[in-house]
All heavy atoms as TSV, in Angstrom:
chain	resi	resn	atom	element	x	y	z
A	1	MET	N	N	-15.276	-20.784	-14.929
A	1	MET	CA	C	-14.418	-19.640	-14.760
A	1	MET	C	C	-14.877	-18.859	-13.523
A	1	MET	O	O	-16.066	-18.621	-13.334
A	1	MET	CB	C	-14.485	-18.774	-16.009
A	1	MET	CG	C	-13.474	-17.671	-16.017
A	1	MET	SD	S	-13.299	-16.936	-17.649
A	1	MET	CE	C	-11.992	-17.920	-18.299
A	2	SER	N	N	-13.955	-18.458	-12.689
A	2	SER	CA	C	-14.259	-17.744	-11.445
A	2	SER	C	C	-14.484	-16.259	-11.689
A	2	SER	O	O	-13.934	-15.677	-12.613
A	2	SER	CB	C	-13.111	-17.903	-10.463
A	2	SER	OG	O	-12.950	-19.244	-10.111
A	3	SER	N	N	-15.288	-15.670	-10.821
A	3	SER	CA	C	-15.544	-14.234	-10.855
A	3	SER	C	C	-15.062	-13.596	-9.561
A	3	SER	O	O	-14.989	-14.248	-8.528
A	3	SER	CB	C	-17.028	-13.953	-11.013
A	3	SER	OG	O	-17.518	-14.421	-12.227
A	4	TYR	N	N	-14.750	-12.323	-9.649
A	4	TYR	CA	C	-14.441	-11.552	-8.454
A	4	TYR	C	C	-15.056	-10.169	-8.622
A	4	TYR	O	O	-15.419	-9.758	-9.716
A	4	TYR	CB	C	-12.935	-11.469	-8.193
A	4	TYR	CG	C	-12.178	-10.546	-9.119
A	4	TYR	CD1	C	-11.835	-9.256	-8.712
A	4	TYR	CD2	C	-11.798	-10.948	-10.388
A	4	TYR	CE1	C	-11.147	-8.402	-9.557
A	4	TYR	CE2	C	-11.096	-10.108	-11.228
A	4	TYR	CZ	C	-10.777	-8.838	-10.813
A	4	TYR	OH	O	-10.096	-7.987	-11.655
A	5	ILE	N	N	-15.216	-9.464	-7.512
A	5	ILE	CA	C	-15.774	-8.118	-7.549
A	5	ILE	C	C	-14.648	-7.178	-7.969
A	5	ILE	O	O	-13.687	-6.987	-7.232
A	5	ILE	CB	C	-16.363	-7.733	-6.184
A	5	ILE	CG1	C	-17.462	-8.719	-5.800
A	5	ILE	CG2	C	-16.888	-6.306	-6.203
A	5	ILE	CD1	C	-17.922	-8.604	-4.363
A	6	SER	N	N	-14.767	-6.612	-9.160
A	6	SER	CA	C	-13.699	-5.776	-9.691
A	6	SER	C	C	-13.846	-4.308	-9.308
A	6	SER	O	O	-12.861	-3.579	-9.257
A	6	SER	CB	C	-13.629	-5.901	-11.205
A	6	SER	OG	O	-14.857	-5.537	-11.786
A	7	SER	N	N	-15.073	-3.860	-9.043
A	7	SER	CA	C	-15.281	-2.489	-8.592
A	7	SER	C	C	-16.599	-2.380	-7.840
A	7	SER	O	O	-17.485	-3.220	-7.985
A	7	SER	CB	C	-15.245	-1.503	-9.760
A	7	SER	OG	O	-16.258	-1.789	-10.682
A	8	VAL	N	N	-16.689	-1.327	-7.043
A	8	VAL	CA	C	-17.891	-1.060	-6.249
A	8	VAL	C	C	-18.243	0.414	-6.411
A	8	VAL	O	O	-17.386	1.282	-6.249
A	8	VAL	CB	C	-17.665	-1.350	-4.750
A	8	VAL	CG1	C	-18.905	-1.043	-3.935
A	8	VAL	CG2	C	-17.228	-2.771	-4.527
A	9	CYS	N	N	-19.493	0.686	-6.742
A	9	CYS	CA	C	-19.997	2.053	-6.769
A	9	CYS	C	C	-20.705	2.286	-5.437
A	9	CYS	O	O	-21.673	1.588	-5.109
A	9	CYS	CB	C	-20.943	2.265	-7.940
A	9	CYS	SG	S	-21.605	3.943	-8.000
A	10	VAL	N	N	-20.217	3.249	-4.670
A	10	VAL	CA	C	-20.762	3.559	-3.355
A	10	VAL	C	C	-21.622	4.817	-3.482
A	10	VAL	O	O	-21.131	5.859	-3.919
A	10	VAL	CB	C	-19.640	3.803	-2.320
A	10	VAL	CG1	C	-20.204	4.053	-0.936
A	10	VAL	CG2	C	-18.656	2.653	-2.313
A	11	THR	N	N	-22.893	4.724	-3.130
A	11	THR	CA	C	-23.793	5.875	-3.162
A	11	THR	C	C	-23.917	6.425	-1.755
A	11	THR	O	O	-24.220	5.695	-0.814
A	11	THR	CB	C	-25.184	5.472	-3.692
A	11	THR	OG1	O	-25.028	4.830	-4.953
A	11	THR	CG2	C	-26.072	6.686	-3.840
A	12	LEU	N	N	-23.661	7.727	-1.632
A	12	LEU	CA	C	-23.702	8.398	-0.336
A	12	LEU	C	C	-24.795	9.461	-0.344
A	12	LEU	O	O	-24.940	10.206	-1.315
A	12	LEU	CB	C	-22.357	9.068	-0.054
A	12	LEU	CG	C	-21.145	8.136	-0.048
A	12	LEU	CD1	C	-19.862	8.929	-0.227
A	12	LEU	CD2	C	-21.085	7.350	1.230
A	13	THR	N	N	-25.568	9.529	0.735
A	13	THR	CA	C	-26.606	10.533	0.902
A	13	THR	C	C	-26.209	11.440	2.056
A	13	THR	O	O	-25.845	10.967	3.129
A	13	THR	CB	C	-27.964	9.872	1.218
A	13	THR	OG1	O	-28.278	8.966	0.163
A	13	THR	CG2	C	-29.066	10.908	1.337
A	14	SER	N	N	-26.302	12.742	1.819
A	14	SER	CA	C	-25.902	13.718	2.829
A	14	SER	C	C	-26.862	13.726	4.006
A	14	SER	O	O	-28.061	13.512	3.855
A	14	SER	CB	C	-25.844	15.114	2.210
A	14	SER	OG	O	-25.532	16.072	3.197
A	15	LYS	N	N	-26.329	14.007	5.189
A	15	LYS	CA	C	-27.153	14.176	6.382
A	15	LYS	C	C	-27.919	15.495	6.308
A	15	LYS	O	O	-28.939	15.660	6.958
A	15	LYS	CB	C	-26.286	14.120	7.637
A	15	LYS	CG	C	-25.668	12.748	7.862
A	15	LYS	CD	C	-24.777	12.719	9.086
A	15	LYS	CE	C	-24.159	11.332	9.241
A	15	LYS	NZ	N	-23.234	11.275	10.374
A	16	ASP	N	N	-27.428	16.428	5.486
A	16	ASP	CA	C	-28.097	17.707	5.237
A	16	ASP	C	C	-28.989	17.549	4.012
A	16	ASP	O	O	-28.503	17.291	2.919
A	16	ASP	CB	C	-27.048	18.785	4.997
A	16	ASP	CG	C	-27.630	20.149	4.698
A	16	ASP	OD1	O	-28.859	20.315	4.772
A	16	ASP	OD2	O	-26.834	21.054	4.388
A	17	PRO	N	N	-30.302	17.677	4.165
A	17	PRO	CA	C	-31.223	17.441	3.047
A	17	PRO	C	C	-31.042	18.386	1.860
A	17	PRO	O	O	-31.478	18.081	0.762
A	17	PRO	CB	C	-32.611	17.617	3.654
A	17	PRO	CG	C	-32.435	17.829	5.099
A	17	PRO	CD	C	-30.990	17.994	5.394
A	18	SER	N	N	-30.381	19.521	2.047
A	18	SER	CA	C	-30.202	20.459	0.946
A	18	SER	C	C	-29.041	20.074	0.025
A	18	SER	O	O	-28.866	20.655	-1.034
A	18	SER	CB	C	-29.981	21.875	1.489
A	18	SER	OG	O	-28.765	21.941	2.209
A	19	VAL	N	N	-28.254	19.092	0.426
A	19	VAL	CA	C	-27.114	18.631	-0.369
A	19	VAL	C	C	-27.500	17.353	-1.102
A	19	VAL	O	O	-28.185	16.491	-0.544
A	19	VAL	CB	C	-25.882	18.378	0.546
A	19	VAL	CG1	C	-24.709	17.865	-0.260
A	19	VAL	CG2	C	-25.517	19.644	1.292
A	20	GLY	N	N	-27.083	17.228	-2.338
A	20	GLY	CA	C	-27.454	16.069	-3.152
A	20	GLY	C	C	-26.650	14.823	-2.840
A	20	GLY	O	O	-25.846	14.766	-1.903
A	21	LEU	N	N	-26.872	13.805	-3.654
A	21	LEU	CA	C	-26.172	12.530	-3.524
A	21	LEU	C	C	-24.732	12.650	-3.998
A	21	LEU	O	O	-24.387	13.550	-4.764
A	21	LEU	CB	C	-26.865	11.456	-4.356
A	21	LEU	CG	C	-28.279	11.064	-3.986
A	21	LEU	CD1	C	-28.834	10.103	-5.024
A	21	LEU	CD2	C	-28.320	10.444	-2.619
A	22	LYS	N	N	-23.922	11.725	-3.570
A	22	LYS	CA	C	-22.527	11.652	-3.988
A	22	LYS	C	C	-22.223	10.185	-4.259
A	22	LYS	O	O	-22.762	9.306	-3.581
A	22	LYS	CB	C	-21.638	12.177	-2.857
A	22	LYS	CG	C	-20.175	12.177	-3.145
A	22	LYS	CD	C	-19.413	12.791	-1.977
A	22	LYS	CE	C	-17.941	12.825	-2.244
A	22	LYS	NZ	N	-17.182	13.443	-1.156
A	23	SER	N	N	-21.407	9.924	-5.259
A	23	SER	CA	C	-21.013	8.538	-5.499
A	23	SER	C	C	-19.506	8.451	-5.681
A	23	SER	O	O	-18.870	9.389	-6.145
A	23	SER	CB	C	-21.726	7.962	-6.725
A	23	SER	OG	O	-21.339	8.658	-7.881
A	24	VAL	N	N	-18.968	7.316	-5.278
A	24	VAL	CA	C	-17.542	7.026	-5.368
A	24	VAL	C	C	-17.406	5.634	-5.965
A	24	VAL	O	O	-18.106	4.712	-5.552
A	24	VAL	CB	C	-16.876	7.066	-3.969
A	24	VAL	CG1	C	-15.416	6.696	-4.043
A	24	VAL	CG2	C	-17.067	8.407	-3.299
A	25	VAL	N	N	-16.529	5.486	-6.949
A	25	VAL	CA	C	-16.276	4.174	-7.529
A	25	VAL	C	C	-14.878	3.737	-7.115
A	25	VAL	O	O	-13.904	4.463	-7.306
A	25	VAL	CB	C	-16.390	4.203	-9.069
A	25	VAL	CG1	C	-16.053	2.841	-9.649
A	25	VAL	CG2	C	-17.781	4.638	-9.494
A	26	LEU	N	N	-14.799	2.550	-6.525
A	26	LEU	CA	C	-13.530	1.997	-6.057
A	26	LEU	C	C	-13.190	0.752	-6.859
A	26	LEU	O	O	-14.034	-0.130	-7.033
A	26	LEU	CB	C	-13.618	1.625	-4.575
A	26	LEU	CG	C	-13.968	2.752	-3.609
A	26	LEU	CD1	C	-14.225	2.192	-2.224
A	26	LEU	CD2	C	-12.852	3.761	-3.567
A	27	GLY	N	N	-11.962	0.665	-7.324
A	27	GLY	CA	C	-11.481	-0.535	-8.007
A	27	GLY	C	C	-10.895	-1.504	-7.003
A	27	GLY	O	O	-10.187	-1.101	-6.078
A	28	LEU	N	N	-11.208	-2.776	-7.156
A	28	LEU	CA	C	-10.718	-3.811	-6.257
A	28	LEU	C	C	-9.877	-4.809	-7.041
A	28	LEU	O	O	-10.023	-4.939	-8.250
A	28	LEU	CB	C	-11.889	-4.545	-5.600
A	28	LEU	CG	C	-12.624	-3.840	-4.470
A	28	LEU	CD1	C	-13.480	-2.715	-4.989
A	28	LEU	CD2	C	-13.477	-4.819	-3.719
A	29	ASP	N	N	-9.025	-5.520	-6.332
A	29	ASP	CA	C	-8.249	-6.593	-6.949
A	29	ASP	C	C	-8.876	-7.936	-6.557
A	29	ASP	O	O	-9.812	-7.976	-5.766
A	29	ASP	CB	C	-6.779	-6.504	-6.535
A	29	ASP	CG	C	-6.549	-6.616	-5.036
A	29	ASP	OD1	O	-7.451	-7.096	-4.318
A	29	ASP	OD2	O	-5.465	-6.242	-4.583
A	30	PRO	N	N	-8.402	-9.045	-7.113
A	30	PRO	CA	C	-9.011	-10.346	-6.793
A	30	PRO	C	C	-8.968	-10.719	-5.308
A	30	PRO	O	O	-9.802	-11.483	-4.842
A	30	PRO	CB	C	-8.200	-11.338	-7.621
A	30	PRO	CG	C	-7.724	-10.546	-8.788
A	30	PRO	CD	C	-7.446	-9.172	-8.221
A	31	VAL	N	N	-8.021	-10.177	-4.545
A	31	VAL	CA	C	-7.944	-10.499	-3.115
A	31	VAL	C	C	-9.008	-9.713	-2.339
A	31	VAL	O	O	-9.766	-10.286	-1.563
A	31	VAL	CB	C	-6.538	-10.199	-2.556
A	31	VAL	CG1	C	-6.501	-10.374	-1.044
A	31	VAL	CG2	C	-5.508	-11.091	-3.216
A	32	SER	N	N	-9.072	-8.390	-2.551
A	32	SER	CA	C	-10.039	-7.582	-1.805
A	32	SER	C	C	-11.458	-7.743	-2.335
A	32	SER	O	O	-12.413	-7.387	-1.659
A	32	SER	CB	C	-9.641	-6.106	-1.822
A	32	SER	OG	O	-9.568	-5.620	-3.140
A	33	GLY	N	N	-11.617	-8.307	-3.533
A	33	GLY	CA	C	-12.939	-8.502	-4.096
A	33	GLY	C	C	-13.344	-9.948	-4.233
A	33	GLY	O	O	-14.217	-10.279	-5.030
A	34	CYS	N	N	-12.730	-10.836	-3.454
A	34	CYS	CA	C	-13.025	-12.268	-3.613
A	34	CYS	C	C	-14.407	-12.639	-3.063
A	34	CYS	O	O	-15.031	-13.564	-3.559
A	34	CYS	CB	C	-11.929	-13.132	-3.015
A	34	CYS	SG	S	-11.703	-12.978	-1.251
A	35	THR	N	N	-14.911	-11.922	-2.060
A	35	THR	CA	C	-16.258	-12.164	-1.529
A	35	THR	C	C	-16.915	-10.810	-1.240
A	35	THR	O	O	-16.212	-9.803	-1.056
A	35	THR	CB	C	-16.221	-12.974	-0.218
A	35	THR	OG1	O	-15.596	-12.184	0.797
A	35	THR	CG2	C	-15.515	-14.300	-0.381
A	36	PRO	N	N	-18.237	-10.771	-1.167
A	36	PRO	CA	C	-18.895	-9.502	-0.823
A	36	PRO	C	C	-18.460	-8.950	0.535
A	36	PRO	O	O	-18.311	-7.738	0.683
A	36	PRO	CB	C	-20.380	-9.862	-0.821
A	36	PRO	CG	C	-20.481	-10.974	-1.808
A	36	PRO	CD	C	-19.216	-11.779	-1.603
A	37	SER	N	N	-18.228	-9.802	1.514
A	37	SER	CA	C	-17.803	-9.296	2.826
A	37	SER	C	C	-16.409	-8.670	2.764
A	37	SER	O	O	-16.154	-7.661	3.433
A	37	SER	CB	C	-17.862	-10.393	3.893
A	37	SER	OG	O	-17.001	-11.455	3.568
A	38	HIS	N	N	-15.504	-9.241	1.973
A	38	HIS	CA	C	-14.189	-8.627	1.784
A	38	HIS	C	C	-14.336	-7.265	1.101
A	38	HIS	O	O	-13.662	-6.304	1.466
A	38	HIS	CB	C	-13.285	-9.515	0.919
A	38	HIS	CG	C	-12.684	-10.661	1.640
A	38	HIS	ND1	N	-13.142	-11.944	1.483
A	38	HIS	CD2	C	-11.657	-10.736	2.520
A	38	HIS	CE1	C	-12.420	-12.759	2.235
A	38	HIS	NE2	N	-11.519	-12.041	2.888
A	39	ALA	N	N	-15.208	-7.192	0.103
A	39	ALA	CA	C	-15.407	-5.942	-0.634
A	39	ALA	C	C	-15.984	-4.855	0.270
A	39	ALA	O	O	-15.523	-3.708	0.243
A	39	ALA	CB	C	-16.321	-6.183	-1.825
A	40	VAL	N	N	-16.965	-5.195	1.095
A	40	VAL	CA	C	-17.571	-4.215	2.000
A	40	VAL	C	C	-16.543	-3.733	3.014
A	40	VAL	O	O	-16.459	-2.533	3.312
A	40	VAL	CB	C	-18.817	-4.802	2.689
A	40	VAL	CG1	C	-19.308	-3.900	3.802
A	40	VAL	CG2	C	-19.917	-5.039	1.670
A	41	SER	N	N	-15.743	-4.616	3.534
A	41	SER	CA	C	-14.685	-4.242	4.465
A	41	SER	C	C	-13.703	-3.277	3.802
A	41	SER	O	O	-13.314	-2.263	4.395
A	41	SER	CB	C	-13.951	-5.490	4.952
A	41	SER	OG	O	-12.872	-5.147	5.761
A	42	PHE	N	N	-13.319	-3.569	2.558
A	42	PHE	CA	C	-12.414	-2.700	1.809
A	42	PHE	C	C	-13.035	-1.316	1.610
A	42	PHE	O	O	-12.370	-0.295	1.768
A	42	PHE	CB	C	-12.083	-3.334	0.449
A	42	PHE	CG	C	-11.169	-2.504	-0.398
A	42	PHE	CD1	C	-9.798	-2.557	-0.225
A	42	PHE	CD2	C	-11.679	-1.662	-1.381
A	42	PHE	CE1	C	-8.949	-1.789	-1.014
A	42	PHE	CE2	C	-10.851	-0.899	-2.170
A	42	PHE	CZ	C	-9.477	-0.953	-1.989
A	43	VAL	N	N	-14.322	-1.276	1.273
A	43	VAL	CA	C	-15.012	-0.011	1.026
A	43	VAL	C	C	-14.998	0.865	2.274
A	43	VAL	O	O	-14.664	2.046	2.217
A	43	VAL	CB	C	-16.469	-0.253	0.558
A	43	VAL	CG1	C	-17.309	1.010	0.650
A	43	VAL	CG2	C	-16.486	-0.808	-0.858
A	44	PHE	N	N	-15.360	0.296	3.426
A	44	PHE	CA	C	-15.450	1.105	4.638
A	44	PHE	C	C	-14.091	1.493	5.211
A	44	PHE	O	O	-14.004	2.423	6.016
A	44	PHE	CB	C	-16.318	0.412	5.685
A	44	PHE	CG	C	-17.784	0.571	5.401
A	44	PHE	CD1	C	-18.483	-0.410	4.733
A	44	PHE	CD2	C	-18.450	1.726	5.776
A	44	PHE	CE1	C	-19.829	-0.259	4.455
A	44	PHE	CE2	C	-19.793	1.893	5.503
A	44	PHE	CZ	C	-20.496	0.901	4.833
A	45	LYS	N	N	-13.017	0.832	4.781
A	45	LYS	CA	C	-11.665	1.209	5.200
A	45	LYS	C	C	-11.029	2.202	4.233
A	45	LYS	O	O	-10.001	2.800	4.552
A	45	LYS	CB	C	-10.781	-0.030	5.315
A	45	LYS	CG	C	-11.143	-0.913	6.481
A	45	LYS	CD	C	-10.261	-2.142	6.514
A	45	LYS	CE	C	-10.672	-3.082	7.629
A	45	LYS	NZ	N	-9.872	-4.321	7.613
A	46	SER	N	N	-11.617	2.383	3.064
A	46	SER	CA	C	-11.057	3.272	2.051
A	46	SER	C	C	-11.104	4.728	2.521
A	46	SER	O	O	-12.142	5.198	2.989
A	46	SER	CB	C	-11.844	3.143	0.748
A	46	SER	OG	O	-11.467	4.159	-0.151
A	47	PRO	N	N	-10.008	5.469	2.368
A	47	PRO	CA	C	-10.006	6.891	2.765
A	47	PRO	C	C	-11.021	7.725	1.973
A	47	PRO	O	O	-11.519	8.723	2.482
A	47	PRO	CB	C	-8.583	7.351	2.463
A	47	PRO	CG	C	-7.772	6.132	2.281
A	47	PRO	CD	C	-8.697	5.022	1.923
A	48	LEU	N	N	-11.334	7.316	0.756
A	48	LEU	CA	C	-12.313	8.056	-0.045
A	48	LEU	C	C	-13.715	7.984	0.545
A	48	LEU	O	O	-14.510	8.906	0.400
A	48	LEU	CB	C	-12.340	7.528	-1.481
A	48	LEU	CG	C	-11.078	7.737	-2.298
A	48	LEU	CD1	C	-11.181	7.015	-3.631
A	48	LEU	CD2	C	-10.841	9.219	-2.514
A	49	VAL	N	N	-14.030	6.897	1.211
A	49	VAL	CA	C	-15.343	6.738	1.837
A	49	VAL	C	C	-15.281	7.122	3.312
A	49	VAL	O	O	-16.151	7.839	3.812
A	49	VAL	CB	C	-15.851	5.286	1.678
A	49	VAL	CG1	C	-17.149	5.068	2.428
A	49	VAL	CG2	C	-16.012	4.939	0.209
A	50	LYS	N	N	-14.260	6.669	3.985
A	50	LYS	CA	C	-14.120	6.893	5.426
A	50	LYS	C	C	-14.139	8.381	5.777
A	50	LYS	O	O	-14.739	8.786	6.765
A	50	LYS	CB	C	-12.816	6.257	5.897
A	50	LYS	CG	C	-12.715	6.015	7.363
A	50	LYS	CD	C	-11.449	5.243	7.647
A	50	LYS	CE	C	-11.341	4.856	9.087
A	50	LYS	NZ	N	-10.136	4.103	9.359
A	51	GLY	N	N	-13.533	9.217	4.939
A	51	GLY	CA	C	-13.492	10.654	5.193
A	51	GLY	C	C	-14.846	11.327	5.082
A	51	GLY	O	O	-15.064	12.393	5.663
A	52	ASP	N	N	-15.778	10.732	4.340
A	52	ASP	CA	C	-17.104	11.326	4.145
A	52	ASP	C	C	-18.163	10.804	5.115
A	52	ASP	O	O	-19.285	11.311	5.124
A	52	ASP	CB	C	-17.593	11.074	2.712
A	52	ASP	CG	C	-16.843	11.897	1.693
A	52	ASP	OD1	O	-16.343	12.980	2.064
A	52	ASP	OD2	O	-16.761	11.473	0.530
A	53	LEU	N	N	-17.848	9.811	5.912
A	53	LEU	CA	C	-18.859	9.197	6.772
A	53	LEU	C	C	-19.371	10.119	7.875
A	53	LEU	O	O	-20.438	9.876	8.423
A	53	LEU	CB	C	-18.337	7.890	7.360
A	53	LEU	CG	C	-18.192	6.744	6.365
A	53	LEU	CD1	C	-17.638	5.498	7.067
A	53	LEU	CD2	C	-19.515	6.427	5.686
A	54	SER	N	N	-18.652	11.186	8.189
A	54	SER	CA	C	-19.155	12.123	9.196
A	54	SER	C	C	-20.271	13.006	8.629
A	54	SER	O	O	-21.107	13.503	9.377
A	54	SER	CB	C	-18.022	12.993	9.728
A	54	SER	OG	O	-17.482	13.776	8.678
A	55	GLU	N	N	-20.299	13.186	7.298
A	55	GLU	CA	C	-21.293	14.048	6.662
A	55	GLU	C	C	-22.307	13.290	5.809
A	55	GLU	O	O	-23.301	13.862	5.380
A	55	GLU	CB	C	-20.588	15.074	5.787
A	55	GLU	CG	C	-19.648	15.994	6.544
A	55	GLU	CD	C	-18.829	16.873	5.624
A	55	GLU	OE1	O	-19.187	16.994	4.444
A	55	GLU	OE2	O	-17.822	17.423	6.101
A	56	TYR	N	N	-22.045	12.010	5.523
A	56	TYR	CA	C	-22.889	11.237	4.616
A	56	TYR	C	C	-23.234	9.876	5.206
A	56	TYR	O	O	-22.504	9.329	6.032
A	56	TYR	CB	C	-22.169	11.002	3.277
A	56	TYR	CG	C	-22.017	12.226	2.432
A	56	TYR	CD1	C	-20.923	13.067	2.575
A	56	TYR	CD2	C	-22.956	12.550	1.463
A	56	TYR	CE1	C	-20.775	14.195	1.791
A	56	TYR	CE2	C	-22.820	13.669	0.665
A	56	TYR	CZ	C	-21.726	14.494	0.833
A	56	TYR	OH	O	-21.584	15.609	0.052
A	57	PHE	N	N	-24.370	9.316	4.732
A	57	PHE	CA	C	-24.752	7.934	4.999
A	57	PHE	C	C	-24.474	7.122	3.742
A	57	PHE	O	O	-24.690	7.612	2.634
A	57	PHE	CB	C	-26.258	7.817	5.283
A	57	PHE	CG	C	-26.718	8.523	6.516
A	57	PHE	CD1	C	-27.515	9.647	6.413
A	57	PHE	CD2	C	-26.385	8.059	7.773
A	57	PHE	CE1	C	-27.972	10.303	7.551
A	57	PHE	CE2	C	-26.833	8.703	8.911
A	57	PHE	CZ	C	-27.629	9.835	8.802
A	58	VAL	N	N	-24.040	5.892	3.897
A	58	VAL	CA	C	-23.920	4.982	2.752
A	58	VAL	C	C	-25.317	4.417	2.495
A	58	VAL	O	O	-25.898	3.769	3.361
A	58	VAL	CB	C	-22.912	3.846	3.029
A	58	VAL	CG1	C	-22.903	2.855	1.880
A	58	VAL	CG2	C	-21.529	4.413	3.263
A	59	THR	N	N	-25.855	4.690	1.309
A	59	THR	CA	C	-27.206	4.231	0.999
A	59	THR	C	C	-27.228	3.149	-0.068
A	59	THR	O	O	-28.283	2.555	-0.302
A	59	THR	CB	C	-28.098	5.395	0.533
A	59	THR	OG1	O	-27.476	6.050	-0.560
A	59	THR	CG2	C	-28.331	6.368	1.662
A	60	GLY	N	N	-26.103	2.882	-0.693
A	60	GLY	CA	C	-26.112	1.831	-1.699
A	60	GLY	C	C	-24.718	1.389	-2.096
A	60	GLY	O	O	-23.778	2.180	-2.116
A	61	LEU	N	N	-24.600	0.106	-2.388
A	61	LEU	CA	C	-23.375	-0.476	-2.919
A	61	LEU	C	C	-23.756	-1.272	-4.164
A	61	LEU	O	O	-24.631	-2.134	-4.099
A	61	LEU	CB	C	-22.710	-1.418	-1.912
A	61	LEU	CG	C	-22.227	-0.807	-0.595
A	61	LEU	CD1	C	-21.766	-1.914	0.351
A	61	LEU	CD2	C	-21.108	0.166	-0.837
A	62	THR	N	N	-23.126	-0.970	-5.272
A	62	THR	CA	C	-23.362	-1.706	-6.507
A	62	THR	C	C	-22.061	-2.404	-6.882
A	62	THR	O	O	-21.037	-1.747	-7.081
A	62	THR	CB	C	-23.800	-0.761	-7.647
A	62	THR	OG1	O	-24.943	-0.028	-7.214
A	62	THR	CG2	C	-24.136	-1.555	-8.901
A	63	PHE	N	N	-22.105	-3.737	-6.953
A	63	PHE	CA	C	-20.925	-4.531	-7.253
A	63	PHE	C	C	-20.846	-4.824	-8.745
A	63	PHE	O	O	-21.853	-5.178	-9.353
A	63	PHE	CB	C	-20.945	-5.847	-6.482
A	63	PHE	CG	C	-20.954	-5.683	-4.985
A	63	PHE	CD1	C	-22.063	-6.043	-4.240
A	63	PHE	CD2	C	-19.866	-5.172	-4.323
A	63	PHE	CE1	C	-22.084	-5.911	-2.863
A	63	PHE	CE2	C	-19.867	-5.020	-2.949
A	63	PHE	CZ	C	-20.971	-5.399	-2.215
A	64	TYR	N	N	-19.658	-4.696	-9.309
A	64	TYR	CA	C	-19.400	-5.056	-10.691
A	64	TYR	C	C	-18.390	-6.197	-10.692
A	64	TYR	O	O	-17.372	-6.129	-10.006
A	64	TYR	CB	C	-18.859	-3.864	-11.475
A	64	TYR	CG	C	-19.859	-2.734	-11.548
A	64	TYR	CD1	C	-19.813	-1.674	-10.654
A	64	TYR	CD2	C	-20.875	-2.755	-12.499
A	64	TYR	CE1	C	-20.743	-0.659	-10.702
A	64	TYR	CE2	C	-21.806	-1.735	-12.564
A	64	TYR	CZ	C	-21.744	-0.694	-11.659
A	64	TYR	OH	O	-22.668	0.321	-11.709
A	65	TYR	N	N	-18.697	-7.238	-11.438
A	65	TYR	CA	C	-17.881	-8.459	-11.434
A	65	TYR	C	C	-17.059	-8.585	-12.703
A	65	TYR	O	O	-17.443	-8.109	-13.759
A	65	TYR	CB	C	-18.782	-9.694	-11.310
A	65	TYR	CG	C	-19.447	-9.814	-9.960
A	65	TYR	CD1	C	-20.623	-9.137	-9.670
A	65	TYR	CD2	C	-18.879	-10.587	-8.964
A	65	TYR	CE1	C	-21.231	-9.237	-8.435
A	65	TYR	CE2	C	-19.476	-10.703	-7.720
A	65	TYR	CZ	C	-20.653	-10.022	-7.466
A	65	TYR	OH	O	-21.258	-10.125	-6.230
A	66	SER	N	N	-15.909	-9.261	-12.575
A	66	SER	CA	C	-15.052	-9.609	-13.714
A	66	SER	C	C	-14.674	-11.078	-13.600
A	66	SER	O	O	-14.699	-11.657	-12.520
A	66	SER	CB	C	-13.765	-8.772	-13.704
A	66	SER	OG	O	-14.070	-7.433	-13.971
A	67	LYS	N	N	-14.319	-11.652	-14.706
A	67	LYS	CA	C	-13.862	-13.046	-14.746
A	67	LYS	C	C	-12.370	-13.107	-14.544
A	67	LYS	O	O	-11.628	-12.241	-14.989
A	67	LYS	CB	C	-14.198	-13.682	-16.106
A	67	LYS	CG	C	-15.654	-13.664	-16.447
A	67	LYS	CD	C	-16.371	-14.827	-15.824
A	67	LYS	CE	C	-17.813	-14.825	-16.308
A	67	LYS	NZ	N	-18.664	-15.567	-15.450
A	68	LEU	N	N	-11.919	-14.135	-13.860
A	68	LEU	CA	C	-10.474	-14.354	-13.679
A	68	LEU	C	C	-9.915	-15.069	-14.889
A	68	LEU	O	O	-10.546	-15.818	-15.544
A	68	LEU	CB	C	-10.207	-15.181	-12.438
A	68	LEU	CG	C	-10.386	-14.462	-11.117
A	68	LEU	CD1	C	-10.155	-15.438	-9.969
A	68	LEU	CD2	C	-9.440	-13.311	-10.986
């Protein structure tokens, strides 16, 4: 049975040390989550992440898999 990346938890760290961490969870479909490189591309194009990149660094990606 095949697996795909069904969601990604993105951990963001602020460039300002007085601000805490932020996380965003994105749901993916079998096309955008078919490989880790597709998933990373989807994450960095997402408006939820792209809008925060001026104030935050991406410090972690956690992939969650589902069966097809």
